[in-house]
mmCIF file as Biopython writes it, N, C-alpha, C and O atoms, coordinates in Angstrom:
data_model
#
loop_
_atom_site.group_PDB
_atom_site.id
_atom_site.type_symbol
_atom_site.label_atom_id
_atom_site.label_alt_id
_atom_site.label_comp_id
_atom_site.label_asym_id
_atom_site.label_entity_id
_atom_site.label_seq_id
_atom_site.pdbx_PDB_ins_code
_atom_site.Cartn_x
_atom_site.Cartn_y
_atom_site.Cartn_z
_atom_site.occupancy
_atom_site.B_iso_or_equiv
_atom_site.auth_seq_id
_atom_site.auth_asym_id
_atom_site.pdbx_PDB_model_num
ATOM 1   N N  . MET A ? 1  ? 0.689   -1.136 -0.134  1.0 0.0 1  A 1 
ATOM 2   C CA . MET A ? 1  ? 0.070   -0.122 -0.147  1.0 0.0 1  A 1 
ATOM 3   C C  . MET A ? 1  ? 0.800   0.892  -0.221  1.0 0.0 1  A 1 
ATOM 4   O O  . MET A ? 1  ? 1.899   0.895  0.333   1.0 0.0 1  A 1 
ATOM 5   N N  . ALA A ? 2  ? 0.196   2.295  -1.142  1.0 0.0 2  A 1 
ATOM 6   C CA . ALA A ? 2  ? 1.157   3.573  -0.697  1.0 0.0 2  A 1 
ATOM 7   C C  . ALA A ? 2  ? 0.593   4.308  0.561   1.0 0.0 2  A 1 
ATOM 8   O O  . ALA A ? 2  ? -0.535  4.335  1.052   1.0 0.0 2  A 1 
ATOM 9   N N  . GLN A ? 3  ? 2.392   5.199  1.090   1.0 0.0 3  A 1 
ATOM 10  C CA . GLN A ? 3  ? 2.381   5.785  1.740   1.0 0.0 3  A 1 
ATOM 11  C C  . GLN A ? 3  ? 1.518   7.083  1.644   1.0 0.0 3  A 1 
ATOM 12  O O  . GLN A ? 3  ? 1.257   7.576  0.547   1.0 0.0 3  A 1 
ATOM 13  N N  . ASN A ? 4  ? 1.010   7.713  3.005   1.0 0.0 4  A 1 
ATOM 14  C CA . ASN A ? 4  ? 0.265   9.055  2.510   1.0 0.0 4  A 1 
ATOM 15  C C  . ASN A ? 4  ? 1.609   10.008 2.413   1.0 0.0 4  A 1 
ATOM 16  O O  . ASN A ? 4  ? 1.222   11.170 2.538   1.0 0.0 4  A 1 
ATOM 17  N N  . SER A ? 5  ? 3.009   9.962  2.243   1.0 0.0 5  A 1 
ATOM 18  C CA . SER A ? 5  ? 3.213   11.618 1.460   1.0 0.0 5  A 1 
ATOM 19  C C  . SER A ? 5  ? 3.096   10.953 -0.254  1.0 0.0 5  A 1 
ATOM 20  O O  . SER A ? 5  ? 2.649   11.696 -1.128  1.0 0.0 5  A 1 
ATOM 21  N N  . ASP A ? 6  ? 3.600   9.321  -0.649  1.0 0.0 6  A 1 
ATOM 22  C CA . ASP A ? 6  ? 2.753   9.682  -2.031  1.0 0.0 6  A 1 
ATOM 23  C C  . ASP A ? 6  ? 2.085   9.983  -2.738  1.0 0.0 6  A 1 
ATOM 24  O O  . ASP A ? 6  ? 2.074   10.521 -3.846  1.0 0.0 6  A 1 
ATOM 25  N N  . LEU A ? 7  ? 1.231   9.473  -1.804  1.0 0.0 7  A 1 
ATOM 26  C CA . LEU A ? 7  ? -0.122  10.102 -2.347  1.0 0.0 7  A 1 
ATOM 27  C C  . LEU A ? 7  ? -0.705  11.606 -2.746  1.0 0.0 7  A 1 
ATOM 28  O O  . LEU A ? 7  ? -1.220  12.262 -3.651  1.0 0.0 7  A 1 
ATOM 29  N N  . ASN A ? 8  ? -0.214  11.649 -1.330  1.0 0.0 8  A 1 
ATOM 30  C CA . ASN A ? 8  ? -0.715  13.508 -2.145  1.0 0.0 8  A 1 
ATOM 31  C C  . ASN A ? 8  ? 0.186   13.751 -2.521  1.0 0.0 8  A 1 
ATOM 32  O O  . ASN A ? 8  ? -0.077  14.863 -2.980  1.0 0.0 8  A 1 
ATOM 33  N N  . SER A ? 9  ? 1.638   13.512 -2.824  1.0 0.0 9  A 1 
ATOM 34  C CA . SER A ? 9  ? 2.460   14.040 -4.185  1.0 0.0 9  A 1 
ATOM 35  C C  . SER A ? 9  ? 1.610   13.609 -5.442  1.0 0.0 9  A 1 
ATOM 36  O O  . SER A ? 9  ? 1.533   14.482 -6.306  1.0 0.0 9  A 1 
ATOM 37  N N  . VAL A ? 10 ? 0.756   12.059 -5.784  1.0 0.0 10 A 1 
ATOM 38  C CA . VAL A ? 10 ? 0.177   12.108 -6.783  1.0 0.0 10 A 1 
ATOM 39  C C  . VAL A ? 10 ? -1.179  12.771 -6.956  1.0 0.0 10 A 1 
ATOM 40  O O  . VAL A ? 10 ? -1.710  12.992 -8.044  1.0 0.0 10 A 1 
ATOM 41  N N  . PHE A ? 11 ? -1.689  13.069 -5.742  1.0 0.0 11 A 1 
ATOM 42  C CA . PHE A ? 11 ? -2.538  13.990 -6.018  1.0 0.0 11 A 1 
ATOM 43  C C  . PHE A ? 11 ? -1.926  15.697 -6.264  1.0 0.0 11 A 1 
ATOM 44  O O  . PHE A ? 11 ? -2.370  16.605 -6.966  1.0 0.0 11 A 1 
ATOM 45  N N  . ALA A ? 12 ? -1.079  15.648 -5.615  1.0 0.0 12 A 1 
ATOM 46  C CA . ALA A ? 12 ? -0.824  17.482 -5.976  1.0 0.0 12 A 1 
ATOM 47  C C  . ALA A ? 12 ? -0.254  17.696 -7.651  1.0 0.0 12 A 1 
ATOM 48  O O  . ALA A ? 12 ? -0.256  18.691 -8.376  1.0 0.0 12 A 1 
ATOM 49  N N  . SER A ? 13 ? 0.197   16.344 -7.864  1.0 0.0 13 A 1 
ATOM 50  C CA . SER A ? 13 ? 0.465   16.479 -10.070 1.0 0.0 13 A 1 
ATOM 51  C C  . SER A ? 13 ? -0.725  16.044 -9.951  1.0 0.0 13 A 1 
ATOM 52  O O  . SER A ? 13 ? -0.947  17.030 -9.250  1.0 0.0 13 A 1 
ATOM 53  N N  . VAL A ? 14 ? -1.808  15.459 -9.963  1.0 0.0 14 A 1 
ATOM 54  C CA . VAL A ? 14 ? -2.927  15.499 -10.820 1.0 0.0 14 A 1 
ATOM 55  C C  . VAL A ? 14 ? -3.803  16.895 -10.725 1.0 0.0 14 A 1 
ATOM 56  O O  . VAL A ? 14 ? -4.465  17.413 -11.625 1.0 0.0 14 A 1 
ATOM 57  N N  . GLU A ? 15 ? -3.602  17.379 -9.292  1.0 0.0 15 A 1 
ATOM 58  C CA . GLU A ? 15 ? -4.326  18.732 -8.953  1.0 0.0 15 A 1 
ATOM 59  C C  . GLU A ? 15 ? -3.677  19.795 -10.410 1.0 0.0 15 A 1 
ATOM 60  O O  . GLU A ? 15 ? -4.432  20.350 -11.208 1.0 0.0 15 A 1 
ATOM 61  N N  . LYS A ? 16 ? -2.209  19.868 -10.462 1.0 0.0 16 A 1 
ATOM 62  C CA . LYS A ? 16 ? -1.863  20.744 -11.486 1.0 0.0 16 A 1 
ATOM 63  C C  . LYS A ? 16 ? -2.042  20.681 -12.421 1.0 0.0 16 A 1 
ATOM 64  O O  . LYS A ? 16 ? -2.146  21.703 -13.099 1.0 0.0 16 A 1 
ATOM 65  N N  . MET A ? 17 ? -2.190  19.271 -13.023 1.0 0.0 17 A 1 
ATOM 66  C CA . MET A ? 17 ? -2.619  18.706 -13.981 1.0 0.0 17 A 1 
ATOM 67  C C  . MET A ? 17 ? -3.639  19.336 -14.886 1.0 0.0 17 A 1 
ATOM 68  O O  . MET A ? 17 ? -3.584  19.868 -15.994 1.0 0.0 17 A 1 
ATOM 69  N N  . LEU A ? 18 ? -5.074  18.955 -13.573 1.0 0.0 18 A 1 
ATOM 70  C CA . LEU A ? 18 ? -6.360  19.653 -14.112 1.0 0.0 18 A 1 
ATOM 71  C C  . LEU A ? 18 ? -6.301  20.813 -13.548 1.0 0.0 18 A 1 
ATOM 72  O O  . LEU A ? 18 ? -7.255  20.862 -12.771 1.0 0.0 18 A 1 
ATOM 73  N N  . SER A ? 19 ? -5.751  21.710 -13.511 1.0 0.0 19 A 1 
ATOM 74  C CA . SER A ? 19 ? -5.639  23.005 -13.309 1.0 0.0 19 A 1 
ATOM 75  C C  . SER A ? 19 ? -5.442  23.911 -15.378 1.0 0.0 19 A 1 
ATOM 76  O O  . SER A ? 19 ? -5.829  25.014 -15.765 1.0 0.0 19 A 1 
ATOM 77  N N  . ASP A ? 20 ? -4.784  22.908 -16.069 1.0 0.0 20 A 1 
ATOM 78  C CA . ASP A ? 20 ? -4.077  23.482 -17.167 1.0 0.0 20 A 1 
ATOM 79  C C  . ASP A ? 20 ? -5.075  22.670 -18.079 1.0 0.0 20 A 1 
ATOM 80  O O  . ASP A ? 20 ? -4.943  23.002 -19.257 1.0 0.0 20 A 1 
ATOM 81  N N  . MET A ? 21 ? -5.758  21.981 -17.936 1.0 0.0 21 A 1 
ATOM 82  C CA . MET A ? 21 ? -6.409  21.045 -19.041 1.0 0.0 21 A 1 
ATOM 83  C C  . MET A ? 21 ? -8.010  21.358 -18.691 1.0 0.0 21 A 1 
ATOM 84  O O  . MET A ? 21 ? -8.557  21.200 -17.600 1.0 0.0 21 A 1 
ATOM 85  N N  . LYS A ? 22 ? -8.679  21.906 -20.082 1.0 0.0 22 A 1 
ATOM 86  C CA . LYS A ? 22 ? -9.427  22.482 -20.278 1.0 0.0 22 A 1 
ATOM 87  C C  . LYS A ? 22 ? -10.528 21.163 -21.056 1.0 0.0 22 A 1 
ATOM 88  O O  . LYS A ? 22 ? -11.740 20.976 -20.955 1.0 0.0 22 A 1 
ATOM 89  N N  . PHE A ? 23 ? -9.630  20.552 -21.697 1.0 0.0 23 A 1 
ATOM 90  C CA . PHE A ? 23 ? -10.525 19.018 -21.990 1.0 0.0 23 A 1 
ATOM 91  C C  . PHE A ? 23 ? -9.232  17.914 -22.320 1.0 0.0 23 A 1 
ATOM 92  O O  . PHE A ? 23 ? -8.169  18.205 -22.869 1.0 0.0 23 A 1 
ATOM 93  N N  . GLY A ? 24 ? -9.578  16.815 -21.906 1.0 0.0 24 A 1 
ATOM 94  C CA . GLY A ? 24 ? -8.645  15.297 -22.257 1.0 0.0 24 A 1 
ATOM 95  C C  . GLY A ? 24 ? -9.245  14.036 -20.960 1.0 0.0 24 A 1 
ATOM 96  O O  . GLY A ? 24 ? -10.270 13.565 -20.469 1.0 0.0 24 A 1 
ATOM 97  N N  . SER A ? 25 ? -7.263  13.945 -20.884 1.0 0.0 25 A 1 
ATOM 98  C CA . SER A ? 25 ? -7.986  13.433 -19.724 1.0 0.0 25 A 1 
ATOM 99  C C  . SER A ? 25 ? -6.733  12.360 -19.349 1.0 0.0 25 A 1 
ATOM 100 O O  . SER A ? 25 ? -6.139  11.795 -20.268 1.0 0.0 25 A 1 
ATOM 101 N N  . ILE A ? 26 ? -6.341  12.095 -17.817 1.0 0.0 26 A 1 
ATOM 102 C CA . ILE A ? 26 ? -5.091  11.972 -17.361 1.0 0.0 26 A 1 
ATOM 103 C C  . ILE A ? 26 ? -5.578  10.533 -16.500 1.0 0.0 26 A 1 
ATOM 104 O O  . ILE A ? 26 ? -6.449  10.274 -15.669 1.0 0.0 26 A 1 
ATOM 105 N N  . THR A ? 27 ? -4.103  9.494  -17.461 1.0 0.0 27 A 1 
ATOM 106 C CA . THR A ? 27 ? -4.447  8.366  -17.165 1.0 0.0 27 A 1 
ATOM 107 C C  . THR A ? 27 ? -3.551  8.034  -15.724 1.0 0.0 27 A 1 
ATOM 108 O O  . THR A ? 27 ? -2.449  8.580  -15.674 1.0 0.0 27 A 1 
ATOM 109 N N  . LEU A ? 28 ? -4.022  7.029  -14.352 1.0 0.0 28 A 1 
ATOM 110 C CA . LEU A ? 28 ? -2.854  6.882  -13.605 1.0 0.0 28 A 1 
ATOM 111 C C  . LEU A ? 28 ? -2.822  5.104  -14.434 1.0 0.0 28 A 1 
ATOM 112 O O  . LEU A ? 28 ? -3.573  4.236  -14.879 1.0 0.0 28 A 1 
ATOM 113 N N  . VAL A ? 29 ? -0.978  5.510  -14.146 1.0 0.0 29 A 1 
ATOM 114 C CA . VAL A ? 29 ? -0.512  3.852  -14.069 1.0 0.0 29 A 1 
ATOM 115 C C  . VAL A ? 29 ? 0.171   3.812  -13.162 1.0 0.0 29 A 1 
ATOM 116 O O  . VAL A ? 29 ? 1.003   4.561  -12.650 1.0 0.0 29 A 1 
ATOM 117 N N  . VAL A ? 30 ? -0.741  1.645  -12.727 1.0 0.0 30 A 1 
ATOM 118 C CA . VAL A ? 30 ? -0.152  1.590  -10.744 1.0 0.0 30 A 1 
ATOM 119 C C  . VAL A ? 30 ? 0.308   0.393  -11.401 1.0 0.0 30 A 1 
ATOM 120 O O  . VAL A ? 30 ? -0.140  -0.139 -12.416 1.0 0.0 30 A 1 
ATOM 121 N N  . GLN A ? 31 ? 1.395   0.008  -10.573 1.0 0.0 31 A 1 
ATOM 122 C CA . GLN A ? 31 ? 2.217   -1.484 -10.877 1.0 0.0 31 A 1 
ATOM 123 C C  . GLN A ? 31 ? 2.310   -1.659 -9.155  1.0 0.0 31 A 1 
ATOM 124 O O  . GLN A ? 31 ? 2.779   -0.761 -8.456  1.0 0.0 31 A 1 
ATOM 125 N N  . ASP A ? 32 ? 1.868   -2.757 -8.675  1.0 0.0 32 A 1 
ATOM 126 C CA . ASP A ? 32 ? 2.272   -3.360 -7.787  1.0 0.0 32 A 1 
ATOM 127 C C  . ASP A ? 32 ? 1.567   -2.547 -6.575  1.0 0.0 32 A 1 
ATOM 128 O O  . ASP A ? 32 ? 1.851   -2.498 -5.379  1.0 0.0 32 A 1 
ATOM 129 N N  . GLY A ? 33 ? 0.679   -2.009 -7.229  1.0 0.0 33 A 1 
ATOM 130 C CA . GLY A ? 33 ? -0.142  -1.061 -6.034  1.0 0.0 33 A 1 
ATOM 131 C C  . GLY A ? 33 ? -0.014  -0.004 -6.230  1.0 0.0 33 A 1 
ATOM 132 O O  . GLY A ? 33 ? -1.035  0.672  -6.096  1.0 0.0 33 A 1 
ATOM 133 N N  . LYS A ? 34 ? 1.346   0.763  -6.671  1.0 0.0 34 A 1 
ATOM 134 C CA . LYS A ? 34 ? 1.838   1.975  -6.170  1.0 0.0 34 A 1 
ATOM 135 C C  . LYS A ? 34 ? 1.555   2.953  -7.907  1.0 0.0 34 A 1 
ATOM 136 O O  . LYS A ? 34 ? 1.860   2.424  -8.976  1.0 0.0 34 A 1 
ATOM 137 N N  . VAL A ? 35 ? 1.073   4.079  -7.837  1.0 0.0 35 A 1 
ATOM 138 C CA . VAL A ? 35 ? 1.279   4.971  -8.431  1.0 0.0 35 A 1 
ATOM 139 C C  . VAL A ? 35 ? 2.049   5.434  -9.500  1.0 0.0 35 A 1 
ATOM 140 O O  . VAL A ? 35 ? 2.215   6.653  -9.439  1.0 0.0 35 A 1 
ATOM 141 N N  . VAL A ? 36 ? 2.958   4.504  -11.146 1.0 0.0 36 A 1 
ATOM 142 C CA . VAL A ? 36 ? 4.557   4.400  -11.244 1.0 0.0 36 A 1 
ATOM 143 C C  . VAL A ? 36 ? 3.726   5.683  -12.349 1.0 0.0 36 A 1 
ATOM 144 O O  . VAL A ? 36 ? 4.708   6.388  -12.581 1.0 0.0 36 A 1 
ATOM 145 N N  . GLN A ? 37 ? 3.096   6.040  -12.760 1.0 0.0 37 A 1 
ATOM 146 C CA . GLN A ? 37 ? 3.754   7.216  -14.203 1.0 0.0 37 A 1 
ATOM 147 C C  . GLN A ? 37 ? 1.845   7.918  -14.153 1.0 0.0 37 A 1 
ATOM 148 O O  . GLN A ? 37 ? 0.768   7.498  -13.729 1.0 0.0 37 A 1 
ATOM 149 N N  . LEU A ? 38 ? 2.279   9.002  -14.769 1.0 0.0 38 A 1 
ATOM 150 C CA . LEU A ? 38 ? 0.701   9.893  -14.619 1.0 0.0 38 A 1 
ATOM 151 C C  . LEU A ? 38 ? 0.757   10.107 -16.447 1.0 0.0 38 A 1 
ATOM 152 O O  . LEU A ? 38 ? 1.901   10.075 -16.902 1.0 0.0 38 A 1 
ATOM 153 N N  . GLU A ? 39 ? -0.359  10.310 -17.452 1.0 0.0 39 A 1 
ATOM 154 C CA . GLU A ? 39 ? -0.270  10.242 -18.458 1.0 0.0 39 A 1 
ATOM 155 C C  . GLU A ? 39 ? -1.611  12.041 -18.379 1.0 0.0 39 A 1 
ATOM 156 O O  . GLU A ? 39 ? -2.201  12.805 -17.616 1.0 0.0 39 A 1 
ATOM 157 N N  . LYS A ? 40 ? -1.416  11.814 -19.392 1.0 0.0 40 A 1 
ATOM 158 C CA . LYS A ? 40 ? -1.887  13.346 -20.001 1.0 0.0 40 A 1 
ATOM 159 C C  . LYS A ? 40 ? -2.676  13.525 -21.580 1.0 0.0 40 A 1 
ATOM 160 O O  . LYS A ? 40 ? -2.058  14.091 -22.481 1.0 0.0 40 A 1 
ATOM 161 N N  . ASN A ? 41 ? -3.797  13.098 -21.765 1.0 0.0 41 A 1 
ATOM 162 C CA . ASN A ? 41 ? -4.228  13.417 -23.039 1.0 0.0 41 A 1 
ATOM 163 C C  . ASN A ? 41 ? -4.870  14.641 -22.995 1.0 0.0 41 A 1 
ATOM 164 O O  . ASN A ? 41 ? -5.835  14.838 -22.256 1.0 0.0 41 A 1 
ATOM 165 N N  . GLU A ? 42 ? -4.191  15.865 -24.073 1.0 0.0 42 A 1 
ATOM 166 C CA . GLU A ? 42 ? -5.380  16.718 -24.350 1.0 0.0 42 A 1 
ATOM 167 C C  . GLU A ? 42 ? -5.641  17.320 -25.327 1.0 0.0 42 A 1 
ATOM 168 O O  . GLU A ? 42 ? -4.873  17.506 -26.272 1.0 0.0 42 A 1 
ATOM 169 N N  . LYS A ? 43 ? -7.058  17.808 -25.201 1.0 0.0 43 A 1 
ATOM 170 C CA . LYS A ? 43 ? -7.635  18.171 -26.891 1.0 0.0 43 A 1 
ATOM 171 C C  . LYS A ? 43 ? -7.986  19.576 -26.956 1.0 0.0 43 A 1 
ATOM 172 O O  . LYS A ? 43 ? -8.457  20.318 -26.094 1.0 0.0 43 A 1 
ATOM 173 N N  . VAL A ? 44 ? -7.579  19.831 -28.446 1.0 0.0 44 A 1 
ATOM 174 C CA . VAL A ? 44 ? -7.651  21.308 -28.166 1.0 0.0 44 A 1 
ATOM 175 C C  . VAL A ? 44 ? -8.324  21.374 -29.723 1.0 0.0 44 A 1 
ATOM 176 O O  . VAL A ? 44 ? -7.937  20.988 -30.826 1.0 0.0 44 A 1 
ATOM 177 N N  . ARG A ? 45 ? -9.977  22.321 -29.047 1.0 0.0 45 A 1 
ATOM 178 C CA . ARG A ? 45 ? -10.936 22.050 -29.822 1.0 0.0 45 A 1 
ATOM 179 C C  . ARG A ? 45 ? -10.809 24.205 -30.728 1.0 0.0 45 A 1 
ATOM 180 O O  . ARG A ? 45 ? -10.707 25.377 -30.365 1.0 0.0 45 A 1 
ATOM 181 N N  . ILE A ? 46 ? -10.887 23.615 -31.607 1.0 0.0 46 A 1 
ATOM 182 C CA . ILE A ? 46 ? -10.183 24.902 -32.826 1.0 0.0 46 A 1 
ATOM 183 C C  . ILE A ? 46 ? -11.979 25.280 -33.205 1.0 0.0 46 A 1 
ATOM 184 O O  . ILE A ? 46 ? -12.791 24.372 -33.385 1.0 0.0 46 A 1 
ATOM 185 N N  . LYS A ? 47 ? -12.256 26.385 -33.254 1.0 0.0 47 A 1 
ATOM 186 C CA . LYS A ? 47 ? -13.313 26.740 -33.817 1.0 0.0 47 A 1 
ATOM 187 C C  . LYS A ? 47 ? -14.000 27.277 -35.110 1.0 0.0 47 A 1 
ATOM 188 O O  . LYS A ? 47 ? -15.214 27.477 -35.127 1.0 0.0 47 A 1 
#
């Protein structure tokens, strides 16, 4: 199980990604019960 400090770091990273994004998705990659990678796919809508 991940420690609190690890989870807080993940949550902070996700929060920053969300604040910069209008459209898209964020994927958490988990290995052995720990988040090892965050992926951000952003969509840009052209009017």
